[in-house]
Structure formats: C-alpha cells, structure tokens
Biopython code that builds the backbone (N, CA, C, O; Angstrom):
import numpy as np
from Bio.PDB.StructureBuilder import StructureBuilder

atoms = [
    (1, "MET", "N", (172.587, 85.547, -74.531)),
    (1, "MET", "CA", (171.867, 86.115, -75.648)),
    (1, "MET", "C", (170.456, 85.498, -75.707)),
    (1, "MET", "O", (170.214, 84.333, -75.388)),
    (2, "THR", "N", (169.562, 86.378, -76.139)),
    (2, "THR", "CA", (168.154, 85.950, -76.316)),
    (2, "THR", "C", (167.750, 86.135, -77.729)),
    (2, "THR", "O", (168.149, 87.113, -78.361)),
    (3, "GLN", "N", (166.982, 85.243, -78.248)),
    (3, "GLN", "CA", (166.482, 85.373, -79.630)),
    (3, "GLN", "C", (165.024, 85.715, -79.540)),
    (3, "GLN", "O", (164.280, 85.169, -78.726)),
    (4, "LEU", "N", (164.610, 86.683, -80.442)),
    (4, "LEU", "CA", (163.236, 87.106, -80.539)),
    (4, "LEU", "C", (162.796, 86.952, -82.009)),
    (4, "LEU", "O", (163.543, 87.246, -82.942)),
    (5, "ASP", "N", (161.535, 86.471, -82.170)),
    (5, "ASP", "CA", (160.950, 86.421, -83.482)),
    (5, "ASP", "C", (160.089, 87.666, -83.645)),
    (5, "ASP", "O", (159.186, 87.908, -82.845)),
    (6, "VAL", "N", (160.364, 88.451, -84.670)),
    (6, "VAL", "CA", (159.647, 89.737, -84.887)),
    (6, "VAL", "C", (159.191, 89.760, -86.366)),
    (6, "VAL", "O", (159.585, 88.930, -87.185)),
    (7, "SER", "N", (158.337, 90.765, -86.650)),
    (7, "SER", "CA", (157.912, 90.981, -87.972)),
    (7, "SER", "C", (158.063, 92.458, -88.326)),
    (7, "SER", "O", (157.662, 93.340, -87.567)),
    (8, "ILE", "N", (158.643, 92.702, -89.478)),
    (8, "ILE", "CA", (158.761, 94.060, -89.997)),
    (8, "ILE", "C", (158.184, 94.092, -91.381)),
    (8, "ILE", "O", (158.658, 93.392, -92.275)),
    (9, "MET", "N", (157.171, 94.891, -91.566)),
    (9, "MET", "CA", (156.398, 94.953, -92.850)),
    (9, "MET", "C", (155.952, 93.535, -93.267)),
    (9, "MET", "O", (156.012, 93.167, -94.440)),
    (10, "GLY", "N", (155.514, 92.772, -92.290)),
    (10, "GLY", "CA", (155.010, 91.431, -92.589)),
    (10, "GLY", "C", (156.030, 90.369, -92.846)),
    (10, "GLY", "O", (155.676, 89.222, -93.118)),
    (11, "GLN", "N", (157.309, 90.725, -92.766)),
    (11, "GLN", "CA", (158.373, 89.765, -93.016)),
    (11, "GLN", "C", (158.938, 89.322, -91.659)),
    (11, "GLN", "O", (159.295, 90.164, -90.835)),
    (12, "PRO", "N", (159.020, 88.019, -91.427)),
    (12, "PRO", "CA", (159.574, 87.501, -90.161)),
    (12, "PRO", "C", (161.075, 87.620, -90.092)),
    (12, "PRO", "O", (161.780, 87.397, -91.075)),
    (13, "TYR", "N", (161.566, 87.983, -88.883)),
    (13, "TYR", "CA", (163.016, 88.059, -88.621)),
    (13, "TYR", "C", (163.269, 87.385, -87.275)),
    (13, "TYR", "O", (162.434, 87.461, -86.374)),
    (14, "LYS", "N", (164.369, 86.756, -87.145)),
    (14, "LYS", "CA", (164.861, 86.226, -85.883)),
    (14, "LYS", "C", (166.010, 87.089, -85.474)),
    (14, "LYS", "O", (167.020, 87.133, -86.177)),
    (15, "LEU", "N", (165.900, 87.795, -84.342)),
    (15, "LEU", "CA", (166.919, 88.762, -83.887)),
    (15, "LEU", "C", (167.455, 88.322, -82.562)),
    (15, "LEU", "O", (166.746, 87.741, -81.741)),
    (16, "ALA", "N", (168.723, 88.608, -82.364)),
    (16, "ALA", "CA", (169.365, 88.310, -81.097)),
    (16, "ALA", "C", (169.662, 89.610, -80.320)),
    (16, "ALA", "O", (169.951, 90.653, -80.907)),
    (17, "CYS", "N", (169.582, 89.511, -79.011)),
    (17, "CYS", "CA", (169.922, 90.709, -78.189)),
    (17, "CYS", "C", (170.396, 90.161, -76.828)),
    (17, "CYS", "O", (170.197, 88.995, -76.484)),
    (18, "LYS", "N", (171.025, 91.063, -76.088)),
    (18, "LYS", "CA", (171.503, 90.747, -74.763)),
    (18, "LYS", "C", (170.328, 90.588, -73.804)),
    (18, "LYS", "O", (169.280, 91.215, -73.955)),
    (19, "GLU", "N", (170.546, 89.713, -72.797)),
    (19, "GLU", "CA", (169.541, 89.550, -71.728)),
    (19, "GLU", "C", (169.163, 90.918, -71.179)),
    (19, "GLU", "O", (170.038, 91.747, -70.927)),
    (20, "GLY", "N", (167.881, 91.161, -70.992)),
    (20, "GLY", "CA", (167.425, 92.445, -70.406)),
    (20, "GLY", "C", (167.204, 93.519, -71.387)),
    (20, "GLY", "O", (166.670, 94.567, -71.023)),
    (21, "GLU", "N", (167.589, 93.328, -72.650)),
    (21, "GLU", "CA", (167.414, 94.357, -73.668)),
    (21, "GLU", "C", (166.271, 94.028, -74.656)),
    (21, "GLU", "O", (166.150, 94.645, -75.714)),
    (22, "GLU", "N", (165.439, 93.036, -74.275)),
    (22, "GLU", "CA", (164.407, 92.581, -75.171)),
    (22, "GLU", "C", (163.357, 93.692, -75.427)),
    (22, "GLU", "O", (162.915, 93.882, -76.560)),
    (23, "GLU", "N", (162.971, 94.414, -74.369)),
    (23, "GLU", "CA", (161.944, 95.456, -74.509)),
    (23, "GLU", "C", (162.420, 96.537, -75.406)),
    (23, "GLU", "O", (161.670, 97.022, -76.253)),
    (24, "ALA", "N", (163.708, 96.947, -75.235)),
    (24, "ALA", "CA", (164.220, 98.022, -76.118)),
    (24, "ALA", "C", (164.276, 97.567, -77.604)),
    (24, "ALA", "O", (163.993, 98.345, -78.515)),
    (25, "LEU", "N", (164.640, 96.316, -77.810)),
    (25, "LEU", "CA", (164.665, 95.833, -79.194)),
    (25, "LEU", "C", (163.248, 95.781, -79.780)),
    (25, "LEU", "O", (163.042, 96.139, -80.940)),
    (26, "LEU", "N", (162.276, 95.338, -78.980)),
    (26, "LEU", "CA", (160.884, 95.298, -79.473)),
    (26, "LEU", "C", (160.358, 96.659, -79.786)),
    (26, "LEU", "O", (159.608, 96.833, -80.746)),
    (27, "GLN", "N", (160.751, 97.673, -78.962)),
    (27, "GLN", "CA", (160.328, 99.035, -79.248)),
    (27, "GLN", "C", (160.955, 99.529, -80.536)),
    (27, "GLN", "O", (160.294, 100.200, -81.329)),
    (28, "ALA", "N", (162.247, 99.202, -80.762)),
    (28, "ALA", "CA", (162.912, 99.607, -81.974)),
    (28, "ALA", "C", (162.256, 98.945, -83.195)),
    (28, "ALA", "O", (162.066, 99.603, -84.218)),
    (29, "VAL", "N", (161.920, 97.705, -83.107)),
    (29, "VAL", "CA", (161.263, 96.979, -84.175)),
    (29, "VAL", "C", (159.911, 97.608, -84.492)),
    (29, "VAL", "O", (159.574, 97.779, -85.664)),
    (30, "ALA", "N", (159.130, 97.956, -83.471)),
    (30, "ALA", "CA", (157.803, 98.526, -83.673)),
    (30, "ALA", "C", (157.957, 99.906, -84.305)),
    (30, "ALA", "O", (157.166, 100.263, -85.178)),
    (31, "TYR", "N", (158.944, 100.687, -83.896)),
    (31, "TYR", "CA", (159.142, 101.963, -84.420)),
    (31, "TYR", "C", (159.553, 101.896, -85.986)),
    (31, "TYR", "O", (159.040, 102.629, -86.831)),
    (32, "LEU", "N", (160.481, 100.984, -86.249)),
    (32, "LEU", "CA", (160.921, 100.778, -87.609)),
    (32, "LEU", "C", (159.763, 100.284, -88.466)),
    (32, "LEU", "O", (159.564, 100.771, -89.579)),
    (33, "ASP", "N", (159.032, 99.364, -87.982)),
    (33, "ASP", "CA", (157.862, 98.819, -88.709)),
    (33, "ASP", "C", (156.879, 99.924, -89.008)),
    (33, "ASP", "O", (156.350, 99.992, -90.118)),
    (34, "GLU", "N", (156.620, 100.791, -88.049)),
    (34, "GLU", "CA", (155.683, 101.888, -88.214)),
    (34, "GLU", "C", (156.157, 102.815, -89.373)),
    (34, "GLU", "O", (155.399, 103.157, -90.280)),
    (35, "LYS", "N", (157.457, 103.200, -89.285)),
    (35, "LYS", "CA", (158.067, 104.105, -90.294)),
    (35, "LYS", "C", (157.992, 103.453, -91.698)),
    (35, "LYS", "O", (157.562, 104.083, -92.664)),
    (36, "MET", "N", (158.407, 102.222, -91.778)),
    (36, "MET", "CA", (158.474, 101.518, -93.079)),
    (36, "MET", "C", (157.062, 101.358, -93.656)),
    (36, "MET", "O", (156.866, 101.559, -94.854)),
    (37, "CYS", "N", (156.088, 101.003, -92.833)),
    (37, "CYS", "CA", (154.700, 100.795, -93.304)),
    (37, "CYS", "C", (154.139, 102.117, -93.779)),
    (37, "CYS", "O", (153.438, 102.151, -94.789)),
    (38, "ALA", "N", (154.423, 103.209, -93.084)),
    (38, "ALA", "CA", (153.927, 104.540, -93.484)),
    (38, "ALA", "C", (154.505, 104.916, -94.877)),
    (38, "ALA", "O", (153.778, 105.449, -95.716)),
    (39, "ILE", "N", (155.766, 104.650, -95.116)),
    (39, "ILE", "CA", (156.379, 104.957, -96.395)),
    (39, "ILE", "C", (155.757, 104.081, -97.477)),
    (39, "ILE", "O", (155.421, 104.563, -98.558)),
    (40, "ARG", "N", (155.607, 102.795, -97.179)),
    (40, "ARG", "CA", (155.010, 101.866, -98.126)),
    (40, "ARG", "C", (153.580, 102.257, -98.466)),
    (40, "ARG", "O", (153.193, 102.227, -99.634)),
    (41, "ASP", "N", (152.796, 102.621, -97.472)),
    (41, "ASP", "CA", (151.394, 102.973, -97.649)),
    (41, "ASP", "C", (151.190, 104.298, -98.399)),
    (41, "ASP", "O", (150.170, 104.508, -99.056)),
    (42, "ALA", "N", (152.185, 105.181, -98.283)),
    (42, "ALA", "CA", (152.080, 106.405, -99.063)),
    (42, "ALA", "C", (152.143, 106.146, -100.527)),
    (42, "ALA", "O", (151.685, 106.971, -101.317)),
    (43, "GLY", "N", (152.708, 105.001, -100.932)),
    (43, "GLY", "CA", (152.678, 104.536, -102.348)),
    (43, "GLY", "C", (153.678, 105.255, -103.272)),
    (43, "GLY", "O", (153.660, 105.011, -104.479)),
    (44, "LYS", "N", (154.516, 106.101, -102.763)),
    (44, "LYS", "CA", (155.419, 106.834, -103.643)),
    (44, "LYS", "C", (156.723, 106.104, -103.873)),
    (44, "LYS", "O", (157.413, 106.366, -104.858)),
    (45, "ILE", "N", (157.078, 105.182, -102.972)),
    (45, "ILE", "CA", (158.310, 104.452, -103.104)),
    (45, "ILE", "C", (158.001, 102.969, -103.149)),
    (45, "ILE", "O", (157.254, 102.453, -102.318)),
    (46, "LYS", "N", (158.589, 102.280, -104.139)),
    (46, "LYS", "CA", (158.400, 100.856, -104.311)),
    (46, "LYS", "C", (159.662, 100.090, -103.994)),
    (46, "LYS", "O", (160.763, 100.603, -104.194)),
    (47, "GLY", "N", (159.528, 98.893, -103.513)),
    (47, "GLY", "CA", (160.677, 98.062, -103.192)),
    (47, "GLY", "C", (161.076, 98.198, -101.769)),
    (47, "GLY", "O", (161.321, 99.287, -101.251)),
    (48, "ASN", "N", (161.136, 96.992, -101.119)),
    (48, "ASN", "CA", (161.459, 96.995, -99.644)),
    (48, "ASN", "C", (162.826, 97.608, -99.384)),
    (48, "ASN", "O", (162.993, 98.276, -98.364)),
    (49, "ASP", "N", (163.830, 97.411, -100.270)),
    (49, "ASP", "CA", (165.133, 97.976, -100.022)),
    (49, "ASP", "C", (165.080, 99.505, -100.016)),
    (49, "ASP", "O", (165.689, 100.148, -99.162)),
    (50, "ARG", "N", (164.371, 100.064, -100.943)),
    (50, "ARG", "CA", (164.217, 101.545, -101.012)),
    (50, "ARG", "C", (163.418, 102.064, -99.821)),
    (50, "ARG", "O", (163.740, 103.117, -99.270)),
    (51, "ILE", "N", (162.398, 101.346, -99.426)),
    (51, "ILE", "CA", (161.617, 101.725, -98.283)),
    (51, "ILE", "C", (162.484, 101.719, -97.023)),
    (51, "ILE", "O", (162.403, 102.647, -96.218)),
    (52, "ALA", "N", (163.322, 100.675, -96.839)),
    (52, "ALA", "CA", (164.174, 100.560, -95.728)),
    (52, "ALA", "C", (165.173, 101.732, -95.657)),
    (52, "ALA", "O", (165.413, 102.284, -94.584)),
    (53, "VAL", "N", (165.754, 102.103, -96.817)),
    (53, "VAL", "CA", (166.701, 103.174, -96.908)),
    (53, "VAL", "C", (166.051, 104.500, -96.486)),
    (53, "VAL", "O", (166.610, 105.264, -95.699)),
    (54, "MET", "N", (164.829, 104.750, -97.048)),
    (54, "MET", "CA", (164.122, 105.995, -96.728)),
    (54, "MET", "C", (163.719, 106.057, -95.251)),
    (54, "MET", "O", (163.738, 107.130, -94.649)),
    (55, "ALA", "N", (163.355, 104.914, -94.669)),
    (55, "ALA", "CA", (163.058, 104.869, -93.237)),
    (55, "ALA", "C", (164.313, 105.123, -92.410)),
    (55, "ALA", "O", (164.272, 105.826, -91.400)),
    (56, "ALA", "N", (165.427, 104.544, -92.850)),
    (56, "ALA", "CA", (166.701, 104.744, -92.126)),
    (56, "ALA", "C", (167.100, 106.203, -92.157)),
    (56, "ALA", "O", (167.538, 106.757, -91.148)),
    (57, "LEU", "N", (166.949, 106.829, -93.322)),
    (57, "LEU", "CA", (167.309, 108.267, -93.459)),
    (57, "LEU", "C", (166.430, 109.096, -92.596)),
    (57, "LEU", "O", (166.912, 110.039, -91.970)),
    (58, "GLY", "N", (165.156, 108.797, -92.524)),
    (58, "GLY", "CA", (164.250, 109.576, -91.670)),
    (58, "GLY", "C", (164.567, 109.414, -90.211)),
    (58, "GLY", "O", (164.547, 110.394, -89.466)),
    (59, "ILE", "N", (164.856, 108.226, -89.784)),
    (59, "ILE", "CA", (165.239, 107.929, -88.390)),
    (59, "ILE", "C", (166.554, 108.584, -88.047)),
    (59, "ILE", "O", (166.693, 109.131, -86.953)),
    (60, "ALA", "N", (167.524, 108.547, -88.941)),
    (60, "ALA", "CA", (168.802, 109.199, -88.753)),
    (60, "ALA", "C", (168.640, 110.716, -88.581)),
    (60, "ALA", "O", (169.270, 111.338, -87.725)),
    (61, "ALA", "N", (167.784, 111.278, -89.416)),
    (61, "ALA", "CA", (167.518, 112.759, -89.306)),
    (61, "ALA", "C", (166.874, 113.078, -87.989)),
    (61, "ALA", "O", (167.232, 114.080, -87.371)),
    (62, "GLU", "N", (165.929, 112.270, -87.522)),
    (62, "GLU", "CA", (165.271, 112.478, -86.208)),
    (62, "GLU", "C", (166.347, 112.422, -85.102)),
    (62, "GLU", "O", (166.385, 113.279, -84.220)),
    (63, "PHE", "N", (167.230, 111.384, -85.169)),
    (63, "PHE", "CA", (168.254, 111.210, -84.178)),
    (63, "PHE", "C", (169.196, 112.421, -84.168)),
    (63, "PHE", "O", (169.508, 112.956, -83.105)),
    (64, "LEU", "N", (169.640, 112.845, -85.335)),
    (64, "LEU", "CA", (170.629, 113.924, -85.425)),
    (64, "LEU", "C", (169.974, 115.231, -84.919)),
    (64, "LEU", "O", (170.661, 116.076, -84.345)),
    (65, "ALA", "N", (168.652, 115.400, -85.129)),
    (65, "ALA", "CA", (167.952, 116.578, -84.670)),
    (65, "ALA", "C", (167.995, 116.690, -83.156)),
    (65, "ALA", "O", (167.972, 117.798, -82.619)),
    (66, "THR", "N", (168.057, 115.545, -82.450)),
    (66, "THR", "CA", (168.113, 115.522, -81.010)),
    (66, "THR", "C", (169.471, 115.915, -80.494)),
    (66, "THR", "O", (169.615, 116.246, -79.317)),
    (67, "ARG", "N", (170.475, 115.886, -81.354)),
    (67, "ARG", "CA", (171.850, 116.176, -80.948)),
    (67, "ARG", "C", (172.287, 117.578, -81.365)),
    (67, "ARG", "O", (173.475, 117.891, -81.291)),
    (68, "THR", "N", (171.360, 118.427, -81.799)),
    (68, "THR", "CA", (171.722, 119.744, -82.210)),
    (68, "THR", "C", (171.993, 120.602, -80.957)),
    (68, "THR", "O", (171.756, 120.134, -79.843)),
    (69, "SER", "N", (172.462, 121.792, -81.110)),
    (69, "SER", "CA", (172.791, 122.651, -80.000)),
    (69, "SER", "C", (171.582, 123.428, -79.457)),
    (69, "SER", "O", (171.701, 124.220, -78.523)),
    (70, "GLU", "N", (170.412, 123.176, -80.073)),
    (70, "GLU", "CA", (169.178, 123.899, -79.662)),
    (70, "GLU", "C", (168.176, 122.865, -79.168)),
    (70, "GLU", "O", (168.322, 121.668, -79.414)),
    (71, "GLY", "N", (167.171, 123.342, -78.477)),
    (71, "GLY", "CA", (166.093, 122.541, -78.047)),
    (71, "GLY", "C", (166.308, 121.908, -76.672)),
    (71, "GLY", "O", (167.400, 121.999, -76.109)),
    (72, "PRO", "N", (165.282, 121.276, -76.139)),
    (72, "PRO", "CA", (165.319, 120.744, -74.752)),
    (72, "PRO", "C", (166.242, 119.569, -74.578)),
    (72, "PRO", "O", (166.574, 119.215, -73.447)),
    (73, "PHE", "N", (166.666, 118.954, -75.652)),
    (73, "PHE", "CA", (167.516, 117.768, -75.524)),
    (73, "PHE", "C", (168.885, 117.995, -76.124)),
    (73, "PHE", "O", (169.593, 117.053, -76.478)),
    (74, "ALA", "N", (169.256, 119.304, -76.236)),
    (74, "ALA", "CA", (170.494, 119.672, -76.865)),
    (74, "ALA", "C", (171.710, 119.009, -76.195)),
    (74, "ALA", "O", (171.887, 119.102, -74.981)),
    (75, "GLY", "N", (172.539, 118.343, -77.004)),
    (75, "GLY", "CA", (173.761, 117.750, -76.549)),
    (75, "GLY", "C", (173.609, 116.471, -75.723)),
    (75, "GLY", "O", (174.607, 115.937, -75.238)),
    (76, "LEU", "N", (172.392, 115.973, -75.555)),
    (76, "LEU", "CA", (172.207, 114.820, -74.796)),
    (76, "LEU", "C", (172.321, 113.558, -75.619)),
    (76, "LEU", "O", (171.994, 113.571, -76.806)),
    (77, "SER", "N", (172.770, 112.476, -75.031)),
    (77, "SER", "CA", (172.827, 111.181, -75.709)),
    (77, "SER", "C", (171.427, 110.614, -75.769)),
    (77, "SER", "O", (170.519, 111.113, -75.103)),
    (78, "LEU", "N", (171.248, 109.581, -76.557)),
    (78, "LEU", "CA", (169.923, 108.952, -76.689)),
    (78, "LEU", "C", (169.474, 108.360, -75.274)),
    (78, "LEU", "O", (168.307, 108.442, -74.891)),
    (79, "ALA", "N", (170.422, 107.797, -74.576)),
    (79, "ALA", "CA", (170.138, 107.234, -73.258)),
    (79, "ALA", "C", (169.653, 108.318, -72.297)),
    (79, "ALA", "O", (168.725, 108.095, -71.520)),
    (80, "GLU", "N", (170.290, 109.504, -72.354)),
    (80, "GLU", "CA", (169.931, 110.602, -71.524)),
    (80, "GLU", "C", (168.525, 111.167, -71.912)),
    (80, "GLU", "O", (167.761, 111.590, -71.044)),
    (81, "VAL", "N", (168.215, 111.160, -73.205)),
    (81, "VAL", "CA", (166.914, 111.623, -73.647)),
    (81, "VAL", "C", (165.870, 110.644, -73.132)),
    (81, "VAL", "O", (164.817, 111.068, -72.658)),
    (82, "ARG", "N", (166.132, 109.374, -73.213)),
    (82, "ARG", "CA", (165.201, 108.337, -72.701)),
    (82, "ARG", "C", (164.972, 108.565, -71.166)),
    (82, "ARG", "O", (163.841, 108.475, -70.688)),
    (83, "GLN", "N", (166.009, 108.844, -70.453)),
    (83, "GLN", "CA", (165.874, 109.072, -68.988)),
    (83, "GLN", "C", (164.994, 110.294, -68.714)),
    (83, "GLN", "O", (164.135, 110.267, -67.832)),
    (84, "GLN", "N", (165.222, 111.372, -69.488)),
    (84, "GLN", "CA", (164.419, 112.564, -69.338)),
    (84, "GLN", "C", (162.938, 112.259, -69.686)),
    (84, "GLN", "O", (162.031, 112.734, -69.003)),
    (85, "MET", "N", (162.717, 111.504, -70.698)),
    (85, "MET", "CA", (161.330, 111.183, -71.104)),
    (85, "MET", "C", (160.640, 110.290, -70.040)),
    (85, "MET", "O", (159.459, 110.465, -69.739)),
    (86, "THR", "N", (161.392, 109.353, -69.495)),
    (86, "THR", "CA", (160.844, 108.520, -68.445)),
    (86, "THR", "C", (160.438, 109.331, -67.254)),
    (86, "THR", "O", (159.379, 109.102, -66.669)),
    (87, "ALA", "N", (161.305, 110.324, -66.869)),
    (87, "ALA", "CA", (161.006, 111.191, -65.793)),
    (87, "ALA", "C", (159.754, 112.027, -66.047)),
    (87, "ALA", "O", (158.938, 112.246, -65.152)),
    (88, "MET", "N", (159.626, 112.485, -67.283)),
    (88, "MET", "CA", (158.427, 113.258, -67.630)),
    (88, "MET", "C", (157.188, 112.450, -67.575)),
    (88, "MET", "O", (156.148, 112.944, -67.139)),
    (89, "HIS", "N", (157.252, 111.205, -68.005)),
    (89, "HIS", "CA", (156.092, 110.296, -67.981)),
    (89, "HIS", "C", (155.673, 110.073, -66.499)),
    (89, "HIS", "O", (154.481, 110.054, -66.191)),
    (90, "THR", "N", (156.642, 109.908, -65.607)),
    (90, "THR", "CA", (156.355, 109.729, -64.202)),
    (90, "THR", "C", (155.613, 110.930, -63.650)),
    (90, "THR", "O", (154.626, 110.765, -62.933)),
    (91, "VAL", "N", (156.054, 112.109, -63.961)),
    (91, "VAL", "CA", (155.439, 113.328, -63.442)),
    (91, "VAL", "C", (154.000, 113.444, -64.015)),
    (91, "VAL", "O", (153.064, 113.803, -63.301)),
    (92, "ILE", "N", (153.860, 113.141, -65.274)),
    (92, "ILE", "CA", (152.517, 113.200, -65.924)),
    (92, "ILE", "C", (151.562, 112.153, -65.271)),
    (92, "ILE", "O", (150.407, 112.449, -64.967)),
    (93, "ASP", "N", (152.079, 110.955, -65.077)),
    (93, "ASP", "CA", (151.233, 109.866, -64.464)),
    (93, "ASP", "C", (150.773, 110.296, -63.052)),
    (93, "ASP", "O", (149.612, 110.094, -62.698)),
    (94, "HIS", "N", (151.691, 110.894, -62.238)),
    (94, "HIS", "CA", (151.276, 111.360, -60.931)),
    (94, "HIS", "C", (150.239, 112.458, -61.008)),
    (94, "HIS", "O", (149.282, 112.494, -60.234)),
    (95, "ALA", "N", (150.447, 113.351, -61.954)),
    (95, "ALA", "CA", (149.519, 114.506, -62.089)),
    (95, "ALA", "C", (148.145, 114.025, -62.594)),
    (95, "ALA", "O", (147.139, 114.628, -62.220)),
    (96, "LEU", "N", (148.056, 113.011, -63.393)),
    (96, "LEU", "CA", (146.794, 112.546, -63.956)),
    (96, "LEU", "C", (146.097, 111.500, -63.083)),
    (96, "LEU", "O", (144.913, 111.226, -63.277)),
    (97, "ALA", "N", (146.807, 110.926, -62.142)),
    (97, "ALA", "CA", (146.225, 109.865, -61.295)),
    (97, "ALA", "C", (144.944, 110.331, -60.593)),
    (97, "ALA", "O", (143.952, 109.603, -60.622)),
    (98, "PRO", "N", (144.921, 111.503, -59.969)),
    (98, "PRO", "CA", (143.669, 111.958, -59.310)),
    (98, "PRO", "C", (142.525, 112.171, -60.331)),
    (98, "PRO", "O", (141.353, 112.025, -59.985)),
    (99, "GLN", "N", (142.863, 112.507, -61.555)),
    (99, "GLN", "CA", (141.854, 112.736, -62.577)),
    (99, "GLN", "C", (141.100, 111.457, -62.951)),
    (99, "GLN", "O", (139.904, 111.476, -63.245)),
    (100, "GLU", "N", (141.854, 110.330, -62.927)),
    (100, "GLU", "CA", (141.255, 109.032, -63.312)),
    (100, "GLU", "C", (140.140, 108.674, -62.379)),
    (100, "GLU", "O", (139.178, 108.035, -62.804)),
    (101, "ASN", "N", (140.220, 109.057, -61.112)),
    (101, "ASN", "CA", (139.212, 108.700, -60.160)),
    (101, "ASN", "C", (137.860, 109.460, -60.462)),
    (101, "ASN", "O", (136.794, 109.034, -60.019)),
    (102, "LEU", "N", (137.940, 110.553, -61.201)),
    (102, "LEU", "CA", (136.741, 111.286, -61.531)),
    (102, "LEU", "C", (135.881, 110.547, -62.601)),
    (102, "LEU", "O", (134.682, 110.805, -62.700)),
    (103, "PHE", "N", (136.466, 109.665, -63.369)),
    (103, "PHE", "CA", (135.770, 108.985, -64.437)),
    (103, "PHE", "C", (135.502, 107.602, -64.020)),
    (103, "PHE", "O", (134.913, 106.832, -64.779)),
]
sb = StructureBuilder()
sb.init_structure("model")
sb.init_model(0)
sb.init_chain("A")
sb.init_seg("    ")
for serial, (resi, resn, name, xyz) in enumerate(atoms, 1):
    if name == "N":
        sb.init_residue(resn, " ", resi, " ")
    sb.init_atom(name, np.array(xyz, "f"), 0.0, 1.0, " ", f" {name:<3s}", serial, name[0])
structure = sb.get_structure()
C-alpha cells in the first residue's frame, strides 16, 4: 500500500491505494476537487457536506449515463471506456504530430 497526501477544496487528506494505482487516485482526486470547487464557487450550496453530496450525485449521474444503452460507450465498463479513450488519444497524438512541426 502507498499513502498519498492530497487536498480537496483546500482540506488535506492522507489516502491509501495499491501500488501502481497512484496516478488513477490522483486523477480521481483532481476530478472531485474540480467538481466540488465549482459547486462551492457557484455559491448556491453552503456546507462542505452538502457540496460533497451534490458532487457525488453529479459524478454518479455522469457514470450512469455512460452505462446507458445508447451512445458510443453503451454497455461498457469504466475500464473499457478508459481503454477506448486512451486509444483515441493515441490516434489524435499521431495525427497532430506532423502539425506541431509547422509551428
């Protein structure tokens, strides 16, 4: 197990994860922090617990939308969606590489 020190909405947390999963955890923390800060900054909801619940509901809705029977990721697990996105990034990177030489 590995321990990471992270910050969510300015609050420090010490989180544990399996070896090799640090990057995924850091991405999840960054995503949650972004969602919670956006809710806080909108100023409509007060209290960290309420902000956390609203962020969790939003993230759950996003996740469930990827599991619907429609759309490009229909019926895929989150891991499969990540694989698809990684493959798309690779294709885009290869397509844009020659463009970078122009600038």
